Structure formats: C-alpha cells, structure tokens
N, C-alpha and C positions, 0 to 999 in steps of 0.2 A: 504494500500500500504506500503511495506517495505522500509527501507532506501535505499537498493540496487536498488529497482525499481524506487524510486524517483530520485536517482543520475543518473541512466541509462536514464530515460526520459529527464532529464536536458541535458545529453550529446547528445541525439538525437536532442533535440530542438536547441542546440548550433550548431550542424552540419547543421540543416535546415537553420539557420540564415546565416551561412557561405556560404552554397550553394546558398541561395537567392541572397546575395551580388554579388558573383562571376558570377552566371548565368545571372542575369539581366544586370550586367555591360558588359558582353560579348555580350549579345543581343543588348544592346544600341550601342556598337561599331560596331557590324556587320550590324545593321540597318542603321547606319550613313554612313558606307562605301558603302553599297548597294544603298542608296539614292544619294550618290555622282555620281555614274555611271548612274543614270537615271535623272540627272540634278536637284536634290534637294539639296539645300545648307545645309550642315550639321550644320553650326552654326545657321542659321535661323530656322531650324526645331528642334534644340536641346531642347528648353523649352517645346515644345509640347511632344517630346519623353520622356523627363524626367518625366513629369506628368504621362504619360501612363505607363511607366515602373515602376514608384513608386507605382501606383495602382496595377499593376501586382504583384509586390513584396509583397504588403500587402495581396493580394488575395492568393498567394501561401503560405504565412506564415500561414494563417488560414487553408488552405488545409493541410499543414504539421501537424498542431495540430490535425486535425481530423484523419489523417492517423496514427499518433502516438497513439491516444486514441484507435483506432480500430486494431492496428497492431497484437495483440495476438488473435484476434477473426476471422481474415480473412486470407485465404490462398493467394498464389501469384496471381492466376487468379481473385479472388474477389477484391484484391487490384488494379489490372490493370483495371478491369471494373469500379471500383469506381473512379479511376483517369480519365478514359475516360468520365464518366458522369459529373464529376466536371469541366473538361475542356470544355465540350459541354455546360454546364450551364453558365460558366464564360465568354466564348468567345463572345456571343451576348452583354453582359454587357460592355465588353471591347470595342466592335465595336461602341456601342452607346456613350460611353464616348469619344471615339476618334472623332466621328462626332461633338459632343457638344463642345469639346475642340477646334477643328478646326474652328467651327463657331464663337466661342468667339475670337479666334486669328485673324480671317478675318473681324471682325466687324469694320466699318459699312457696309462692302461689303456683298451683299447677297450670300448665299451658297446654291446651289441646291444639293439635295440628289442624289448621284451617286450609283445605285445598284451594278454596276460592281466593283467599288472601295471598297464599303462596303463588297461585297462578298470576295474580296481578303483579306481585313482586318480581316474578320471573320475567314477565313482559316488560315491566318498567326497567329492570336492570339490563336486559338485552337491548332495549331501545337506547338507553344512556350509553352503553358500551359501543354499540354500533354507531351512534351519533358522534362519539369521540373519534372513532376510527375514521369516519368519513372526513372529519375536520383535519385529522392528522395526515390522511392521504392527500388532501388538498395542500397542506403545508409541504409535504414531500414533493409534490408536482411543482410547486412554486420554486423550491430549491433547485430542482432539476432544470427548470426553465432558466433560472439565474446562472446555473453552471454552464448550460449550453451557450448562453449569451457571453459568458466570460471566455469560453473556449473559442467562440467565433471572433470576439474582439482580439484575442491573442493571435489567431490565425491571420486576421487582417493586418495586425502590426507586423507580423513576420513577413507577410506578402509585400507590404510597403517597404520594409527594410531591404528585402531581396531586390525589389524594383529599384530602390535608391542605389543599392550597391552595384547593380548591373549598369545603371546610368553612369556611375562613377568610373566603372571599368571601360565604358565606351568613350568617355571624355578623356581620361588620363592618357591612354596611349597616343591619341592624336596630339595632345599638347606635348607629351614626352618626346615623340619622334621629331616634331618641329624644333624643339629646344636642342636636342642632340645634333640635329643637322646644323643648327646655328653655331653650336660649340665646335663642330667639325670645321665649319667655315672660318671661325676665328683662328683655329689652330693652323689652317692652311695659310691664312693671312699673316701668321706670325704674332698675333695678338694673344700671347700666352697668358698675360695677366688678366685680361678681360675674360678669356676662356675659363681660367681658374675661378674667377669671381662668379661666373655664371654657373659652373659646376657646383660650387658651394651653395649658391642660392637655390639651385634646382634640388640639391640634396635636402636642404632644410624644408623647402616647400613640400616635396613629396613625403617626407617623414611626417610632417605636421598634418598633411591632408589625409594620409592613410590612417593616422591615429584618431582622427575625428569620427564621432558617431553621428551619422546623419539623422538619427531619431531623437537626438538630444540638442538642447540649445547650446550655443557657443557664446562666450562672453565677448563683449565689444572689443576689449583689448586684444584677445586672441584673434578675432576676425580682422582687426586692423593690422596686426603683425603678419598674418597670413597674406593679406592683400599687398603689403609692402614687399614681401618676398616675391610675390607674383609680378608686381610692377618692376621690381629690380631685374627680373629675368627678361621681361618685355622691353625694358629700357636698353638692355644689352642687344636684344635682337633688332630693335627698331630705334637705334640711337638718333637717326635723322628725323624721326617723327615724334619722339617723346623727349 
C-alpha cells in the first residue's frame, strides 16, 4: 500500500468516525422525542438507549472498516447488497441485546418476551443500520470521486510537464547549433578571446536552463541573470546589430 493510499484510508476512516458520532447522536435524539409522544420518559429510558446506540456505533464502525477494505473491489450494487446483508445480520443481535438490557433494567421484575415489540425493534434496528450504511457508501463514493479527480489532475500536470520538456528539447538544439557555429566562426577568424567568452556564456546559460523546472516559478533575479547570459551570447554573435 502506498503512502497516498494509507493517508486516503485514514481520511475515510476519520469520516466514518464523524458520521458515526453524528448519526447515532441524531438517532438517540429522534428516538427520545418519539418515545416522549408514546408516553416513554426520555430521561428514564436514556441509559438503556445509550447502551444500545453505543453498541450500534461500535457495530457500524466495524462495518465501515470492512467497506473501506473492500471499496476498490466492489461496485455500487455489490456495496449496497453487502450493506443490506450486514444490517440483516446485525439487527437480530441488536434486538437480543435490547431485550437482555431491558430485562436487566427491570430486575427483579419478570419480563415476558413480546414478539410484536421485538419485531418492531428488529425492523427499527435494521432500518437504522441500513440507513447508516447507505450514508457511508455515499461518503465512500465521494472519496473515490475526489481520488479520481486528484489522479486526473496529477496526470494533467505530468502531461504538461512532458509537453514543456519536449518544447525545450526542440528549442535548445536549434539555439545550440547556431551558437556552436558562431564559436567555430570566431575560432576561424582568430578571435580566441571572444570565442572563449562565448563558450563560457553558453556553458552557464545551458546549465542554468536545464536546471530550471518549467512547472515552477522563477525569481526575477534568476530570470534577469539568465537573460543576461543569453544576451551576452547574442551580442557575440551579432556584434554589429547589438
């Protein structure tokens, strides 16, 4: 796994934790408000609900880790099916814990198993878990879109850099051949000092040019120094015109 993949997975996991906290907090508040309208004291039922929603939060955290691990291997429909199966598997466990927790809270009063209430609890828990799964799959898809955009932007930058490099390779030989011909002409004329000066200017100019990165800004001082070297070469080549 690369560093980018690791950091991206950490970002998705952090998003899962934030979604967990926000989602189950909203579910807790909504369930408390609903209980109030059906004559269930929100304060009295709060400890039971806190335990249940904490268990749900732990469950969805591990569901998130599984989805993160498999996100590049499954398409959207496969992810949705996996979410449905995980919710269907976890809902009966939630219902059983709800019954056990309620039995403990009512102790020593006897508690009879109510199939109708348990059925409602099963449907409610499955709905909440599947709802969370759908939201998290949307988060995963958003991360995948951002990842594709990042890779596309990197590819565009690489293509632009390659294009700029190719352009430099096209320009440099033309300038280099003309300058070398001028140096050869000076040597034939016996102007060794001028030829030497032109060789040094050409060497400095080419070294600086090849070291520059076309994708990054150049300071004004470096740009002026580079142009001075270029003009020094041109001055030797066209002394009568410059």
